[in-house]
C-alpha positions as CSV (number, residue, x, y, z in Angstrom):
1,X,49.5,91.2,129.3
2,X,48.9,87.6,128.1
3,X,45.6,86.0,128.8
4,X,45.6,82.4,130.5
5,X,42.8,79.9,130.5
6,X,42.6,76.8,132.4
7,X,40.5,74.4,130.2
8,X,38.5,71.6,131.0
9,X,40.3,68.8,128.8
10,X,37.5,66.3,128.4
11,X,34.9,68.6,127.5
12,X,37.0,70.5,125.3
13,X,38.4,67.7,123.4
14,X,34.8,66.2,123.1
15,X,33.3,69.4,121.9
16,X,36.1,69.7,119.3
17,X,35.7,66.3,117.8
18,X,32.0,66.5,117.9
19,X,32.0,70.2,116.0
20,X,34.8,68.6,113.4
21,X,32.4,65.7,112.7
22,X,29.4,67.6,112.4
23,X,31.2,69.8,110.1
24,X,32.3,66.9,107.9
25,X,28.6,65.5,108.0
26,X,27.2,69.0,106.7
27,X,29.5,69.2,103.9
28,X,28.8,65.8,102.8
29,X,31.8,63.7,104.0
30,X,35.0,64.9,102.8
31,X,33.3,67.5,100.4
32,X,34.1,71.1,100.7
33,X,36.6,70.4,103.4
34,X,39.0,69.3,100.6
35,X,40.9,72.4,99.4
36,X,43.8,71.7,96.9
37,X,44.0,68.1,98.1
38,X,44.5,68.9,101.8
39,X,41.5,68.3,104.4
40,X,41.1,71.4,106.5
41,X,38.9,70.2,109.3
42,X,39.2,72.8,112.3
43,X,37.1,75.7,111.0
44,X,38.9,75.4,107.4
45,X,42.3,76.2,108.9
46,X,45.3,74.0,107.9
47,X,46.9,72.4,110.7
48,X,50.7,71.1,110.7
49,X,52.3,69.5,113.5
50,X,55.9,69.7,113.8
51,X,58.3,67.4,115.7
52,X,61.7,68.8,116.6
53,X,63.6,65.3,117.0
54,X,66.9,64.3,118.3
55,X,67.6,60.5,119.0
56,X,63.8,59.8,119.4
57,X,63.7,56.6,117.8
58,X,62.4,54.6,120.7
59,X,59.6,57.0,121.2
60,X,58.6,58.6,117.9
61,X,56.3,55.5,116.7
62,X,54.0,56.0,119.8
63,X,54.1,59.8,119.8
64,X,52.9,59.9,116.3
65,X,50.4,56.9,116.9
66,X,48.4,59.2,119.3
67,X,48.4,62.3,116.9
68,X,44.6,62.8,115.9
69,X,45.3,62.2,112.2
70,X,41.8,63.1,111.3
71,X,42.2,66.5,112.3
72,X,45.8,67.2,111.4
73,X,46.7,67.8,107.7
74,X,50.6,67.3,107.8
75,X,53.1,66.1,110.1
76,X,56.6,67.5,109.6
77,X,59.6,66.0,111.5
78,X,63.0,67.8,111.4
79,X,65.9,65.5,112.7
80,X,68.9,67.3,114.6
81,X,71.6,64.7,113.2
82,X,70.4,62.1,115.5
83,X,72.7,59.3,116.4
84,X,69.8,56.6,116.2
85,X,67.2,55.4,113.9
86,X,65.0,58.3,114.4
87,X,65.0,59.2,110.6
88,X,64.4,55.5,109.5
89,X,61.3,55.2,111.8
90,X,60.0,58.6,110.7
91,X,60.0,57.7,107.1
92,X,58.5,54.3,107.8
93,X,55.5,56.1,109.4
94,X,55.0,58.1,106.2
95,X,55.0,61.6,107.6
96,X,54.3,64.3,105.4
97,X,57.7,65.8,105.5
98,X,61.1,64.7,107.1
99,X,64.0,66.9,107.0
100,X,67.5,66.3,108.4
101,X,70.1,68.6,109.7
102,X,73.5,67.4,108.3
103,X,75.3,68.4,111.9
104,X,73.7,68.8,115.1
105,X,72.4,72.5,115.1
106,X,70.7,72.6,118.5
107,X,67.1,72.6,119.9
108,X,66.5,76.1,119.0
109,X,67.9,75.8,115.5
110,X,65.6,72.8,115.2
111,X,62.5,74.6,115.9
112,X,63.3,77.6,113.4
113,X,63.5,74.7,110.6
114,X,60.2,73.3,111.9
115,X,58.4,76.6,111.8
116,X,59.7,77.9,108.6
117,X,58.9,74.6,106.9
118,X,55.4,74.7,108.4
119,X,54.4,78.4,107.3
120,X,56.1,77.2,103.6
121,X,53.6,74.4,103.5
122,X,50.7,76.7,104.1
123,X,50.0,76.4,107.8
124,X,47.3,78.5,109.5
125,X,47.8,76.4,112.9
126,X,51.2,75.0,114.0
127,X,51.5,72.7,117.0
128,X,54.9,71.7,118.3
129,X,55.1,68.5,120.3
130,X,58.7,66.8,121.6
131,X,58.5,63.3,119.9
132,X,59.7,61.8,123.2
133,X,56.4,60.8,124.5
134,X,56.5,63.0,127.4
135,X,53.2,64.7,126.4
136,X,49.8,63.8,125.5
137,X,49.4,64.2,121.7
138,X,45.8,63.6,121.8
139,X,45.4,67.2,123.2
140,X,46.3,68.7,119.7
141,X,42.7,68.7,119.0
142,X,41.9,71.0,121.9
143,X,44.9,73.4,121.4
144,X,44.3,73.8,117.7
145,X,40.7,74.5,118.4
146,X,41.7,77.4,121.0
147,X,44.1,78.8,118.3
148,X,41.3,78.3,115.4
149,X,38.8,80.3,117.8
150,X,41.0,83.5,117.4
151,X,41.1,84.2,121.1
152,X,44.7,83.4,121.4
153,X,47.8,83.5,119.1
154,X,49.7,80.9,121.3
155,X,48.5,78.1,123.5
156,X,50.9,76.2,125.9
157,X,50.2,72.8,127.4
158,X,51.1,73.0,131.0
159,X,52.5,70.4,133.1
160,X,51.9,72.4,136.2
161,X,48.0,73.2,136.2
162,X,47.4,69.4,136.5
163,X,46.5,67.9,139.8
164,X,46.3,64.3,141.3
165,X,47.3,61.7,138.8
166,X,47.6,64.3,136.1
167,X,50.1,66.5,137.9
168,X,53.6,66.8,137.0
169,X,55.0,64.9,140.0
170,X,52.4,62.3,139.6
171,X,54.0,61.9,135.9
172,X,57.5,61.2,137.2
173,X,58.9,65.0,137.1
174,X,61.9,64.9,139.3
175,X,61.2,66.8,142.3
176,X,64.3,69.0,141.8
177,X,63.0,69.9,138.2
178,X,59.6,70.6,139.6
179,X,60.9,73.0,142.2
180,X,63.2,74.8,139.6
181,X,60.4,75.1,137.2
182,X,58.1,76.8,139.9
183,X,61.0,79.1,141.0
184,X,62.1,80.4,137.6
185,X,58.3,80.7,136.4
186,X,57.7,83.0,139.7
187,X,60.8,85.0,138.8
188,X,60.0,85.4,135.2
189,X,56.3,86.3,135.9
190,X,57.5,89.2,138.2
191,X,59.9,90.5,135.8
192,X,57.9,90.0,132.4
193,X,54.6,90.9,134.0
194,X,52.7,87.9,132.8
195,X,50.6,85.2,134.9
196,X,51.6,81.9,133.3
197,X,51.8,78.7,135.2
198,X,55.0,77.7,133.3
199,X,57.4,78.8,130.4
200,X,59.3,75.5,130.0
201,X,56.9,73.2,128.3
202,X,57.7,71.5,125.0
203,X,54.1,71.4,123.7
204,X,52.8,74.5,122.1
205,X,50.4,75.9,119.4
206,X,50.7,78.8,117.4
207,X,48.7,80.6,114.8
208,X,50.8,81.3,111.5
209,X,50.2,85.1,112.3
210,X,51.8,84.6,115.7
211,X,54.7,83.2,114.3
212,X,55.1,85.7,111.8
213,X,55.0,88.6,114.2
214,X,58.0,87.2,116.1
215,X,61.8,87.8,115.5
216,X,62.5,84.0,115.8
217,X,65.8,83.9,114.0
218,X,67.3,86.5,116.5
219,X,66.9,83.7,119.3
220,X,69.2,81.1,120.8
221,X,69.8,78.0,118.9
222,X,69.8,76.0,122.3
223,X,67.1,75.4,124.7
224,X,66.5,78.8,125.8
225,X,64.8,79.4,122.4
226,X,61.4,78.6,123.9
227,X,61.7,80.8,126.7
228,X,62.8,83.8,124.5
229,X,59.8,83.2,122.3
230,X,57.3,83.5,124.8
231,X,59.0,86.5,126.2
232,X,58.8,87.9,122.7
233,X,55.1,87.1,122.6
234,X,54.5,89.2,125.9
235,X,56.5,91.9,124.3
236,X,54.5,91.8,121.1
237,X,51.3,91.6,123.0
238,X,50.2,88.2,121.7
239,X,47.6,86.5,124.0
240,X,48.7,83.2,125.4
241,X,46.3,80.6,126.6
242,X,47.0,77.5,128.8
243,X,45.6,74.1,128.9
244,X,46.5,71.4,131.4
245,X,48.5,68.4,130.4
246,X,49.9,65.2,131.8
247,X,53.5,64.5,131.6
248,X,55.2,61.0,131.4
249,X,59.0,60.8,132.4
250,X,60.1,57.2,131.6
251,X,63.6,55.9,130.9
252,X,63.1,56.2,127.3
253,X,62.0,59.8,127.4
254,X,64.6,62.6,126.6
255,X,66.0,64.9,129.3
256,X,68.6,67.3,129.5
257,X,71.4,67.0,132.2
258,X,71.6,68.8,135.4
259,X,74.5,70.6,134.0
260,X,72.5,71.8,130.8
261,X,69.5,72.5,133.1
262,X,71.7,75.0,135.2
263,X,72.6,76.5,131.8
264,X,69.3,76.9,130.9
265,X,68.0,78.3,134.1
266,X,70.7,80.9,133.8
267,X,69.3,81.5,130.2
268,X,66.1,82.2,131.7
269,X,67.0,84.7,134.3
270,X,69.2,86.5,131.8
271,X,66.3,86.6,129.4
272,X,63.8,88.0,132.1
273,X,66.4,90.8,133.0
274,X,66.8,91.5,129.4
275,X,63.1,91.8,129.0
276,X,63.0,94.1,132.0
277,X,65.8,96.3,131.0
278,X,64.1,96.7,127.3
279,X,61.0,97.6,128.9
280,X,62.5,100.2,130.6
281,X,64.3,101.5,127.6
282,X,67.8,100.7,129.3
283,X,68.9,98.1,126.6
284,X,68.1,96.8,123.3
285,X,68.7,92.9,123.4
286,X,69.1,91.2,120.0
287,X,66.1,89.1,120.3
288,X,63.9,91.9,121.2
289,X,65.1,94.2,118.6
290,X,62.3,93.3,116.1
291,X,64.7,93.6,113.0
292,X,63.2,92.7,109.8
293,X,65.9,90.5,109.3
294,X,65.3,88.3,112.3
295,X,61.7,87.2,111.2
296,X,61.3,83.8,109.6
297,X,60.0,85.4,106.5
298,X,62.7,88.4,106.3
299,X,60.7,89.9,103.1
300,X,57.7,90.4,105.1
301,X,57.0,93.7,106.6
302,X,58.2,93.3,110.4
303,X,55.6,94.6,112.9
304,X,56.2,97.8,114.8
305,X,58.8,97.7,117.9
306,X,56.3,97.3,120.5
307,X,58.5,99.5,123.0
308,X,58.4,102.3,120.5
309,X,54.6,102.5,120.5
């Protein structure tokens, strides 16, 4: 069962920042932290932030502006054939890598490109954040630190754990979305056997090892990709941590329509039922097949199918 941690954000951010600064001072400024021309600040691990973008031209600069560049080694943006100025803005910001899908391939397909690229660039820790400025980029420090500790393979930034002015509703999440989030999460926890506060956040951190253990190519190219990934992690026995994150719902932030939200909700239900059938040995859904061809690195040795253990 995944582990869940409710972090004190202010303390974690301060401690992570002090640790990084102290490490650099002990090593004589940049010193030995530079390996192959890349600064690895968090316990010598390379941190790559990936931005799956679609029509994020109005919010991208603000999102990137709050990414802790002294702790992040590279920023990779993958544009899914946006119809606005997303690519131009990304290039003007001098991001490490800007990739453009020639046609709109879907949110899940975008993430597959993000993670594949990050791993090809030698990432040890990969942090995915939506470039729509709904999430707090400054928490990358705490999330990457939790991964670097070796305690968790995945860390999700939960909008539900917060309260008061950092809570989801205070951040502008529509009441119907909040209610749907809570209902779907309760249903999924029951069927999957986890105790997460939510499965639907677009802000996550992964160890490279965790990403390589998941058959991500078998997942949907649509929004349910995120949900399938967490269910795969539960199936593979990867420990999942959580951290509280405020959210911002504004006019220039991306948001899927009610119709697509319903479609996503049905996908979550289907994913949960598929997991339960898989766990009972009644079905072998594609995204839980753990077929070697479905891993990001198809040549790598796939982990053992957990249900066969």
